[in-house]
C-alpha positions in Angstrom: 121.5 -137.5 104.9 122.0 -137.0 101.2 125.6 -136.7 99.9 126.5 -133.1 99.2 128.1 -132.1 95.8 131.5 -130.4 95.2 129.6 -127.3 94.2 128.0 -127.2 97.7 131.1 -128.0 99.7 133.8 -125.8 98.1 132.1 -122.5 98.9 131.5 -123.6 102.4 135.2 -124.5 102.8 136.3 -121.2 101.2 134.0 -119.1 103.5 135.7 -120.7 106.5 138.8 -118.8 105.5 137.2 -115.3 105.4 138.2 -114.3 108.8 141.6 -116.0 109.3 144.0 -118.8 108.3 143.0 -122.2 109.5 144.1 -125.8 109.7 142.3 -128.7 108.0 140.9 -129.8 111.4 139.4 -126.3 112.2 137.7 -126.1 108.8 136.4 -129.6 109.2 135.0 -128.8 112.7 133.6 -125.4 111.6 131.9 -126.8 108.4 130.8 -130.2 109.6 132.6 -131.8 106.8 134.9 -134.8 107.5 138.6 -134.2 107.7 139.6 -136.4 104.7 137.0 -134.6 102.5 138.2 -131.2 103.6 141.9 -132.1 103.0 141.1 -133.3 99.5 139.2 -130.1 98.7 141.9 -127.9 100.2 144.4 -129.6 97.9 142.2 -129.0 94.9 141.5 -125.3 95.8 145.2 -124.7 96.4 145.9 -126.0 93.0 143.3 -123.7 91.4 144.9 -120.7 93.3 141.9 -120.0 95.6 143.9 -120.9 98.7 147.6 -121.0 99.6 149.5 -123.1 101.9 151.0 -121.0 104.8 152.7 -123.8 106.7 152.9 -127.6 106.1 154.6 -130.1 108.4 154.1 -133.8 109.2 151.5 -132.7 111.9 149.7 -129.6 110.7 148.7 -127.8 107.5 147.7 -124.2 107.6 146.0 -122.4 104.6 144.8 -119.0 103.9 142.5 -117.6 101.2 143.9 -115.7 98.2 142.6 -112.8 96.3 141.6 -115.2 93.6 139.6 -117.2 96.1 137.9 -114.0 97.4 136.9 -113.0 93.9 135.5 -116.5 93.2 133.3 -116.3 96.4 132.1 -112.8 95.5 131.2 -113.7 91.9 129.6 -117.0 92.9 131.4 -118.6 90.1 132.2 -122.3 89.7 134.9 -123.5 92.1 
């Protein structure tokens, strides 16, 4: 299988948050992207303001999409 680019992965990850907040593991399972890759992209998307961390502990990280993230998905702009 060919390696997917960031421009393909980030919209998939953001779309996973359209219905509800999710953990890293839930996003990885739902999108078919490995956990480490999802975690790295979530950190990037949080830094850009597209996601916000709802809860972070030693065992779980929960994120939710922001208005900026929703607008970026709708516009199809670069993430």
